[in-house]
ZAMARGU-4260 file (C-alpha; in steps of 0.2 Angstrom, whole numbers, plus 5000, padded with zeros to 4 digits):
<rodrens>
0) 5360/4953/4960 | 5361/4933/4960 | 5346/4922/4964 | 5346/4902/4964 | 5330/4895/4955
5) 5325/4879/4967 | 5310/4870/4964 | 5297/4860/4975 | 5301/4842/4968 | 5308/4839/4949
10) 5297/4842/4932 | 5290/4857/4939 | 5296/4870/4926 | 5311/4877/4936 | 5320/4878/4917
15) 5306/4885/4909 | 5304/4897/4923 | 5324/4902/4922 | 5322/4904/4903 | 5306/4917/4907
20) 5316/4927/4920 | 5331/4927/4911 | 5324/4934/4893 | 5313/4946/4903 | 5327/4955/4912
25) 5337/4955/4897 | 5323/4964/4888 | 5322/4976/4902 | 5341/4981/4899 | 5349/4970/4911
30) 5366/4961/4907 | 5359/4943/4913 | 5370/4927/4916 | 5361/4908/4919 | 5374/4898/4928
35) 5371/4879/4930 | 5383/4872/4944 | 5378/4855/4941 | 5369/4846/4925 | 5363/4828/4923
40) 5352/4821/4909 | 5367/4829/4895 | 5364/4832/4877 | 5379/4819/4871 | 5388/4827/4853
45) 5402/4825/4844 | 5412/4839/4853 | 5406/4832/4870 | 5392/4834/4881 | 5380/4848/4882
50) 5370/4855/4896 | 5350/4855/4890 | 5344/4866/4902 | 5356/4880/4896 | 5352/4876/4877
55) 5335/4879/4879 | 5340/4899/4885 | 5351/4900/4869 | 5337/4894/4859 | 5330/4912/4862
60) 5345/4924/4866 | 5364/4922/4861 | 5367/4939/4871 | 5363/4928/4888 | 5380/4920/4896
65) 5379/4904/4903 | 5390/4893/4912 | 5391/4873/4917 | 5402/4870/4930 | 5399/4848/4930
70) 5389/4839/4916 | 5385/4822/4918 | 5374/4807/4907 | 5359/4800/4916 | 5341/4804/4921
75) 5347/4804/4939 | 5353/4815/4954 | 5369/4823/4952 | 5377/4816/4964 | 5374/4798/4958
80) 5378/4804/4941 | 5394/4808/4946 | 5398/4792/4955 | 5392/4785/4941 | 5404/4793/4928
85) 5418/4793/4941 | 5419/4810/4944 | 5421/4819/4959 | 5412/4836/4961 | 5421/4851/4968
90) 5411/4862/4977 | 5425/4875/4978 | 5426/4874/4960 | 5408/4877/4960 | 5410/4893/4972
95) 5425/4900/4960 | 5417/4896/4943 | 5403/4906/4951 | 5412/4920/4957 | 5421/4922/4941
100) 5406/4920/4932 | 5395/4935/4939 | 5407/4947/4939 | 5401/4951/4920 | 5383/4952/4924
105) 5371/4964/4932 | 5358/4949/4937 | 5365/4931/4938 | 5351/4917/4939 | 5357/4901/4946
110) 5346/4884/4941 | 5346/4871/4954 | 5345/4852/4950 | 5328/4845/4957 | 5322/4854/4975
115) 5332/4859/4988 | 5335/4842/4997 | 5342/4833/4981 | 5358/4827/4983 | 5372/4835/4975
120) 5387/4826/4979 | 5389/4811/4991 | 5390/4822/5005 | 5380/4839/5002 | 5362/4842/4996
125) 5356/4855/4984 | 5351/4866/5002 | 5372/4864/5005 | 5376/4870/4988 | 5364/4885/4990
130) 5371/4891/5006 | 5391/4888/4999 | 5385/4902/4984 | 5378/4912/4999 | 5362/4919/4989
135) 5343/4919/4990 | 5332/4907/4983 | 5315/4908/4971 | 5303/4895/4974 | 5296/4886/4957
140) 5279/4878/4964 | 5265/4869/4953 | 5245/4875/4958 | 5241/4854/4959 | 5235/4845/4975
145) 5248/4839/4987 | 5259/4853/4979 | 5254/4864/4995 | 5262/4852/5007 | 5278/4852/4996
150) 5280/4870/4994 | 5278/4874/5013 | 5290/4858/5017 | 5303/4867/5006 | 5298/4886/5015
155) 5299/4878/5031 | 5316/4870/5027 | 5324/4887/5021 | 5319/4896/5035 | 5326/4884/5047
160) 5341/4881/5038 | 5345/4902/5036 | 5343/4901/5018 | 5334/4920/5011 | 5319/4917/5001
165) 5315/4930/4988 | 5299/4923/4984 | 5288/4910/4977 | 5282/4908/4957 | 5267/4898/4955
170) 5271/4890/4938 | 5260/4880/4927 | 5243/4889/4931 | 5229/4880/4919 | 5220/4893/4909
175) 5204/4884/4914 | 5200/4869/4927 | 5188/4863/4939 | 5199/4855/4951 | 5196/4863/4967
180) 5214/4860/4975 | 5221/4871/4959 | 5208/4883/4959 | 5211/4886/4978 | 5230/4884/4979
185) 5235/4902/4978 | 5225/4907/4991 | 5229/4894/5002 | 5246/4896/5001 | 5245/4914/5007
190) 5235/4909/5020 | 5248/4895/5027 | 5266/4907/5022 | 5269/4926/5022 | 5282/4924/5008
195) 5278/4933/4993 | 5271/4925/4977 | 5282/4937/4964 | 5274/4927/4950 | 5260/4918/4944
200) 5262/4910/4926 | 5249/4902/4917 | 5252/4886/4904 | 5258/4895/4889 | 5272/4889/4876
205) 5286/4897/4871 | 5279/4911/4861 | 5271/4920/4873 | 5284/4917/4885 | 5288/4937/4889
210) 5271/4941/4891 | 5268/4932/4905 | 5284/4936/4913 | 5284/4954/4910 | 5277/4960/4927
215) 5289/4950/4939 | 5301/4962/4947 | 5316/4954/4957
</rodrens>
């Protein structure tokens, strides 16, 4: 099985959710791999660039396999980062890397960059990359004011472009809040879409990450 983890925006916790899913699935006995097609904001070392999103997983597991096709510096979209680096992103290379990588896993999680319409290359959006890999998406959202709109737009675009949706994970749910938009977010989301909410993740630290993700079934 393969799933593409996308989000409604940046900084909504795609990396955290990908890590939580990967660690939980491994604990359940699955052979898990995490593939990052495009990574900007690279960690620069003496031996080259590291992908921070994949390093976050390696902090907790040495047995979850990871791979990244393209790594760039800069807190910008992969398309802009590659242009600044003078590197042409080849979708065929990403597809080839993915097909080879997934052979050794029971479940492969593919973490996207930004939202579904974030620029992936000079001619393709992340949605085009998802379609090229031909796998369903898991949408990561957060329960704050304005994010219902972002979530429904992501769902609408995916449906309109025949991208299958496995489900939604609501991340960063406050343990206590008086904010009405946050309190009612999940109920309102259910009112406007029939896409299954497969996970409700409260604000947590890494110490209890497995506890929050244990009930998610893929």
